[in-house]
Structures are given as C-alpha cells and as structure tokens.
N, C-alpha and C positions, 0 to 999 in steps of 0.2 A: 975641459970637463964636459962641455956641451957636445964635443965630438964623440966622446964615449957614450954619452946619452943618446946621440943620434944613431949610433950603431946598434946598441943593445936594447934601447927602448925608444924606437923612432917616434911613436905617437906622443910620448911625453915631451919630447924635445920641441914639438910644434907648439905645445902649450907655453913653454918657456920663452918663445919668441913672439907670442901674441897671435897665434893662428889656431884658435880652438876648433874651428870646423874642419880644417885640414887634419888636425890631430885626431878627431873622431873618425874621419874617413881612413886615415892611416891605421888606426886601431883595428877597424874592420878588415883592412887589407892584411894587417899583420896576423890576425887570428887564423888565417889560412897558412899552412906550412909553406906553400909555394910563394905566398905574398910577402913573407918576411924579408927576403932579399930586395925586392923592388921597394918595399917600404923603407928599408934602411938606406938605400941609395937615394931615394927621394928626400929623405930627411937630411942627409948630408948635403945634398944639393941646395935645399931650402936654407940650411944653416949658412952655407957660403954666400947665398944671395942676401941673407940678413946681415952678415958682416959687411958686405959691399955697400948695402944701403946705409948702414951706420957710418961708414967712412965717408960716403958722399954727403950725408947730413952734417957731419962734423966739418967738412970742408966748406960747405955752403954757409955755415954759421960764422966763419971767419971773414 
C-alpha cells in the first residue's frame, strides 16, 4: 500500500514514515510537472530505507 502511495502521492508517503519536512519539500517538487518523477523516485527510495531501518531495529531488539 505504501509503495502505491509513494508512486502516486510521494509527498504524502513521507508523512506516513514520519518525515514531515521531507514531505513538504517533496510536495513543492511534485507541484512542477518535471519534478513529479524525481519526487516519486525519491519517495520510493525513502520507503526502502525506512523498511531497512525497521528491520535493523527489530533485529537489535532481539
């Protein structure tokens, strides 16, 4: 679900992972027609980093 959000509404996805300032910057980037593709790619990359951070955090708790 978050992956679809990252592709279609990249700025909103940043808010779901707890990065509101990146979300605002991404929204400004997405408002330009040329900036939508880089915003979507950045959002997908940030989502993958978030998932990796979550896995590391779970492993360290054990």
